[in-house]
Legacy VTK file of the C-alpha trace (Angstrom):
# vtk DataFile Version 3.0
C-alpha trace
ASCII
DATASET POLYDATA
POINTS 407 float
104.699 -32.315 47.748
108.251 -31.616 46.536
111.128 -33.804 47.648
114.624 -33.312 48.995
117.436 -31.166 47.639
120.979 -30.442 48.701
123.693 -27.957 47.776
127.216 -27.003 48.751
130.241 -28.906 49.994
130.863 -30.942 53.093
133.911 -32.390 54.821
136.745 -31.312 57.099
138.813 -29.869 54.224
136.077 -27.480 53.132
136.498 -23.829 54.109
134.272 -20.778 53.720
131.458 -23.003 52.485
128.681 -25.219 53.778
126.398 -28.115 52.865
122.645 -27.762 53.176
119.931 -30.362 52.705
116.294 -29.306 52.520
113.344 -31.695 52.814
110.043 -30.020 51.969
107.167 -31.163 54.200
103.387 -30.700 54.254
103.204 -29.478 57.856
105.211 -28.946 61.014
106.889 -25.624 60.260
110.667 -25.314 59.971
113.083 -27.690 61.675
116.800 -26.804 61.589
119.564 -29.274 62.466
122.777 -27.240 62.539
126.414 -28.280 62.814
128.669 -25.222 62.507
132.170 -24.487 63.706
130.995 -20.947 64.487
127.698 -21.979 66.117
128.814 -20.688 69.498
129.119 -17.142 68.196
126.752 -17.001 65.248
124.346 -19.932 65.637
121.324 -17.732 66.321
122.126 -15.464 63.384
122.597 -18.422 61.056
119.280 -19.885 62.161
117.553 -16.536 61.606
119.100 -16.261 58.143
117.813 -19.719 57.165
114.339 -18.848 58.415
114.381 -15.548 56.538
115.461 -17.338 53.371
112.681 -19.880 53.632
110.198 -17.061 54.021
111.505 -15.265 50.923
111.303 -18.482 48.888
107.823 -19.343 50.128
108.829 -22.386 52.187
106.672 -22.786 55.306
107.360 -26.420 56.225
110.760 -28.084 55.834
113.528 -29.954 57.604
116.863 -28.217 57.056
120.202 -29.886 57.769
123.284 -27.658 57.785
126.984 -28.574 57.972
128.844 -25.265 58.056
132.583 -24.702 57.645
132.599 -20.953 58.134
130.433 -19.882 55.205
129.615 -16.181 55.042
125.967 -15.090 54.838
125.962 -14.621 51.044
127.150 -18.208 50.633
124.737 -19.624 53.219
121.900 -17.818 51.463
122.962 -19.137 48.047
123.303 -22.728 49.252
119.881 -22.596 50.901
118.181 -21.212 47.801
119.878 -23.747 45.537
118.885 -26.643 47.808
115.268 -25.456 47.902
115.128 -25.096 44.121
116.594 -28.591 43.717
113.732 -30.097 45.708
111.396 -29.206 42.859
109.474 -26.824 45.099
107.952 -23.899 43.192
109.575 -20.917 44.886
107.623 -17.676 45.196
110.658 -15.375 44.946
114.403 -14.998 45.353
116.362 -14.781 48.581
118.178 -11.492 48.020
120.443 -10.064 50.684
120.481 -6.235 50.826
122.606 -4.611 48.122
125.801 -3.257 49.665
126.704 0.346 48.885
130.208 -0.913 48.096
128.811 -2.927 45.168
126.664 -0.316 43.426
129.264 1.295 41.170
129.536 1.502 37.410
132.384 1.320 34.935
133.579 3.215 31.862
134.462 2.421 28.271
138.136 3.360 28.523
139.008 2.198 32.031
142.209 0.219 32.543
141.763 -3.502 31.922
145.347 -4.679 32.352
144.410 -7.549 34.666
141.250 -9.625 35.031
141.316 -12.167 37.862
139.273 -15.327 37.207
137.175 -16.536 40.160
135.361 -19.895 39.798
131.641 -19.272 40.155
131.035 -22.037 42.686
134.102 -21.558 44.930
133.297 -19.012 47.675
136.690 -19.234 49.388
138.345 -17.136 46.655
135.881 -14.250 46.637
136.249 -12.219 49.804
139.952 -11.348 49.434
140.044 -11.055 45.634
139.707 -7.279 45.595
142.553 -6.835 48.081
144.990 -7.868 45.338
143.889 -4.816 43.306
143.085 -6.376 39.935
141.548 -4.033 37.378
138.691 -6.517 37.081
137.369 -9.712 38.616
135.713 -12.381 36.476
132.998 -14.323 38.276
133.004 -17.368 36.048
129.907 -19.370 35.188
131.471 -21.263 32.293
134.537 -23.533 32.127
135.409 -23.514 35.844
131.949 -24.764 36.822
130.885 -28.414 36.485
127.710 -29.051 34.502
125.944 -30.309 37.622
126.738 -27.080 39.495
125.722 -24.456 36.940
122.510 -23.697 38.832
124.377 -23.292 42.126
126.988 -21.002 40.544
124.308 -18.651 39.215
122.900 -18.103 42.697
126.367 -17.725 44.230
127.507 -15.194 41.635
124.292 -13.197 41.944
124.748 -13.004 45.717
128.414 -12.061 45.384
127.509 -9.181 43.066
125.171 -7.875 45.763
127.410 -8.043 48.820
131.114 -8.789 48.157
133.414 -5.764 48.237
135.790 -6.051 45.276
137.395 -2.682 46.132
136.532 -0.928 42.895
137.545 -3.718 40.520
135.376 -3.949 37.430
132.792 -6.651 38.161
132.728 -9.041 35.207
130.790 -12.258 34.669
131.687 -14.867 32.077
128.430 -16.463 30.984
127.906 -19.843 29.350
127.397 -20.438 25.652
124.115 -20.239 23.774
120.718 -20.254 25.464
122.257 -21.185 28.812
124.322 -18.017 28.674
121.267 -15.902 27.843
119.548 -17.381 30.904
122.632 -16.538 32.993
122.018 -12.878 32.174
118.692 -12.952 34.009
120.595 -13.797 37.192
123.364 -11.181 36.993
122.300 -8.125 34.979
119.906 -6.745 37.665
122.681 -6.755 40.276
125.218 -4.132 39.155
127.355 -6.298 36.902
129.707 -4.053 34.905
130.753 -6.283 32.033
129.729 -9.568 30.439
132.340 -11.861 28.892
130.887 -13.899 26.020
132.832 -17.144 25.447
133.711 -18.856 22.180
132.265 -16.216 19.877
132.363 -17.126 16.193
129.611 -14.932 14.787
128.731 -11.285 15.524
125.101 -12.331 15.871
126.027 -14.061 19.153
127.073 -10.694 20.565
123.983 -8.936 19.225
121.785 -11.584 20.850
123.435 -11.012 24.232
123.116 -7.245 23.860
119.402 -7.533 23.063
118.720 -9.780 26.049
120.584 -7.387 28.343
118.570 -4.455 26.978
115.309 -6.306 27.694
116.397 -7.157 31.257
117.484 -3.577 31.902
114.168 -2.234 30.661
112.220 -4.688 32.798
114.205 -3.770 35.916
114.516 -0.027 35.314
118.310 -0.160 34.937
120.030 2.767 33.229
123.711 2.039 33.838
125.617 0.450 30.941
126.578 -3.216 30.859
129.647 -3.581 28.671
130.555 -6.599 26.561
133.809 -8.431 25.875
133.611 -11.289 23.352
136.273 -13.993 23.671
137.800 -15.443 20.504
138.624 -19.132 21.003
138.493 -20.749 17.555
139.815 -20.376 14.014
136.434 -19.157 12.791
136.221 -16.604 15.577
139.692 -15.288 14.764
138.746 -15.055 11.082
135.788 -12.820 11.999
137.551 -10.812 14.720
136.759 -7.352 13.349
133.099 -8.127 12.637
132.707 -9.422 16.184
134.508 -6.470 17.772
132.410 -3.996 15.778
129.084 -5.808 16.246
127.675 -3.685 19.114
128.226 -0.266 20.661
128.570 -1.862 24.116
131.641 -3.931 23.142
134.646 -2.386 24.918
137.218 -5.136 24.429
138.047 -8.257 22.453
139.877 -11.084 24.230
141.557 -14.221 22.981
141.624 -17.623 24.695
144.433 -19.809 23.439
143.675 -23.101 25.176
140.525 -23.623 23.128
142.021 -21.998 20.029
145.040 -24.300 19.887
142.787 -27.312 20.476
140.585 -26.124 17.607
143.468 -25.942 15.137
145.047 -29.172 16.419
148.258 -27.610 17.748
150.109 -27.752 21.038
150.310 -24.457 22.876
153.927 -23.352 23.339
155.661 -20.553 25.225
156.979 -19.179 21.931
153.440 -18.895 20.604
154.247 -19.357 16.931
151.172 -21.583 16.564
148.872 -18.775 17.718
150.565 -15.645 16.397
148.171 -15.282 13.456
145.109 -15.524 15.693
146.502 -13.025 18.194
147.305 -10.635 15.348
143.760 -11.024 14.025
142.259 -10.258 17.434
144.632 -7.348 17.991
143.970 -5.743 14.612
140.251 -6.495 14.744
140.006 -4.804 18.128
142.077 -1.804 17.083
140.096 -1.379 13.869
136.870 -1.410 15.890
138.348 1.008 18.493
138.033 -1.430 21.408
140.655 -2.804 23.772
142.644 -5.903 22.681
143.078 -8.328 25.602
145.636 -11.150 25.564
145.180 -14.702 26.845
146.090 -16.025 30.304
149.569 -17.258 31.229
148.908 -20.680 32.688
152.098 -21.350 34.715
151.373 -19.572 38.008
154.850 -20.356 39.375
156.812 -18.763 36.501
156.847 -15.035 37.226
159.745 -14.323 34.855
157.932 -16.111 32.054
154.774 -14.152 32.831
156.608 -10.824 32.756
158.208 -11.723 29.421
154.816 -12.768 28.049
153.246 -9.464 29.096
156.099 -7.430 27.620
155.686 -9.313 24.358
151.916 -8.723 24.412
152.451 -5.026 25.142
154.940 -4.817 22.282
152.318 -6.203 19.910
149.691 -3.723 21.115
147.640 -5.657 23.682
146.549 -3.686 26.753
145.486 -6.456 29.127
145.937 -10.076 30.138
143.890 -12.624 32.046
145.103 -13.768 35.468
144.364 -17.127 37.071
146.150 -16.434 40.373
146.399 -13.258 42.488
150.198 -13.398 42.493
150.147 -12.662 38.739
148.442 -9.279 39.105
151.390 -7.152 40.231
153.652 -8.664 37.581
151.085 -7.939 34.876
150.617 -4.344 36.025
154.352 -3.668 36.206
155.050 -5.158 32.792
152.220 -3.271 31.071
153.212 0.074 32.613
155.526 2.355 30.613
159.077 2.343 31.951
161.097 5.420 32.924
162.746 5.830 29.522
159.412 5.543 27.694
157.819 8.122 29.971
160.700 10.593 29.660
160.711 10.389 25.862
156.929 10.696 25.701
156.993 13.809 27.906
159.513 15.457 25.610
157.427 14.688 22.525
154.209 15.976 24.109
155.890 19.241 25.182
157.406 19.718 21.724
153.984 19.156 20.159
152.269 21.599 22.514
154.955 24.228 21.867
154.580 23.833 18.105
150.809 24.161 18.422
151.154 27.332 20.504
153.433 28.853 17.854
151.068 27.849 15.043
153.642 25.567 13.471
152.569 22.707 11.243
155.713 20.710 11.941
156.756 19.249 15.286
160.469 18.847 15.916
162.439 17.382 18.782
166.036 18.481 18.527
167.010 17.813 14.945
164.287 15.227 14.350
160.849 15.782 12.862
158.020 14.154 14.826
154.988 12.993 12.872
151.388 12.689 14.112
151.378 8.930 14.941
154.441 9.388 17.165
152.741 12.256 18.980
149.594 10.174 19.429
151.596 7.322 20.930
153.409 9.722 23.265
150.148 11.240 24.477
148.840 7.730 25.193
152.018 6.819 27.091
151.790 9.949 29.266
148.096 9.300 29.963
148.763 5.702 31.011
151.726 6.743 33.159
149.481 9.182 35.025
146.666 6.643 35.425
148.963 3.968 36.874
150.719 6.392 39.226
154.098 6.597 37.511
153.740 10.268 36.588
152.126 13.206 38.393
149.181 14.819 36.669
150.915 18.220 36.976
154.173 16.978 35.432
154.369 19.979 33.080
155.336 22.190 36.014
158.748 20.485 35.953
159.428 20.312 32.241
162.119 17.882 31.061
164.768 19.334 28.763
163.771 19.275 25.066
LINES 1 408
407 0 1 2 3 4 5 6 7 8 9 10 11 12 13 14 15 16 17 18 19 20 21 22 23 24 25 26 27 28 29 30 31 32 33 34 35 36 37 38 39 40 41 42 43 44 45 46 47 48 49 50 51 52 53 54 55 56 57 58 59 60 61 62 63 64 65 66 67 68 69 70 71 72 73 74 75 76 77 78 79 80 81 82 83 84 85 86 87 88 89 90 91 92 93 94 95 96 97 98 99 100 101 102 103 104 105 106 107 108 109 110 111 112 113 114 115 116 117 118 119 120 121 122 123 124 125 126 127 128 129 130 131 132 133 134 135 136 137 138 139 140 141 142 143 144 145 146 147 148 149 150 151 152 153 154 155 156 157 158 159 160 161 162 163 164 165 166 167 168 169 170 171 172 173 174 175 176 177 178 179 180 181 182 183 184 185 186 187 188 189 190 191 192 193 194 195 196 197 198 199 200 201 202 203 204 205 206 207 208 209 210 211 212 213 214 215 216 217 218 219 220 221 222 223 224 225 226 227 228 229 230 231 232 233 234 235 236 237 238 239 240 241 242 243 244 245 246 247 248 249 250 251 252 253 254 255 256 257 258 259 260 261 262 263 264 265 266 267 268 269 270 271 272 273 274 275 276 277 278 279 280 281 282 283 284 285 286 287 288 289 290 291 292 293 294 295 296 297 298 299 300 301 302 303 304 305 306 307 308 309 310 311 312 313 314 315 316 317 318 319 320 321 322 323 324 325 326 327 328 329 330 331 332 333 334 335 336 337 338 339 340 341 342 343 344 345 346 347 348 349 350 351 352 353 354 355 356 357 358 359 360 361 362 363 364 365 366 367 368 369 370 371 372 373 374 375 376 377 378 379 380 381 382 383 384 385 386 387 388 389 390 391 392 393 394 395 396 397 398 399 400 401 402 403 404 405 406
């Protein structure tokens, strides 16, 4: 007979979570001792959910103790499954809540990835409202934000969140752990409409290839056809040295990110606002990504109270060529989006260049001119990109040509 297992958090300061203890027994059926602040309204439903979960996991006889502080069903289900698994009981299946139609969407190679909001994998209170802040992506984190003793619990929580939490169209990303643990993480998330996998601390392109191969095997086993994109994270001197090889390692890589906390620790430097200690590494990641035709993504800005500093950091990153930045608090998202967007002067100049180029093409001219200035191909390319981004972020109408600016 297996023993006792517990999962979750308890105490008066806990919110949107619960604590569950499961004692596996030889006989007697299921016994549920419930303390919930919503028992008056949802006690019967909670009890039914726990019974359903035990059935899915193959548990016929157990004593279940629940202390609930307003946990939603996907969290209750995750805590129950984790507690059962921690008893040592050999489960017969997974406790999967029905896949929500709001979660079954894919992504694309060139979608906007200006902001990616980090959500700790074992903290349910941050999940439900994350999409309301309109990040381009949400990162359900299984790595640094999760204690070693809670890695198993985070896997179940993240899997359940992928199935039921409405992130309002944000790209659904998961940051896996390193090495074999990370490959095992994939088994928990790939079958559940994850859009992108972040691979931490990459120093060798073979790490990316290994992740890609495991994903391919999981997709084949589960009959999945939709793509699962990859974004390696460069966090060491060796990783920065091999940035291009890593970015070009697999067809499913769509971006290359840099993490400066680990990088500066690796080179033995203090991270500063000026960033002189990390400029080389950022340039390596930027150029490696551009050379491999994937998106270069800048590091997080760690001071969540300094909005002016964040805006300046994003403008500097944009000036270098980065197209996105990590966010560790929802209040950073709007600032990041505004700073990455082209301003009015950039848009107006880009429109003029695009119209001049299109007019020259229509006339069969090999030279593009704007006023008295000749415009070469790289300038045209940059202008086309600026117009495209302005349309995608809502700063320019798609039919802008109907009101042509003066050339």
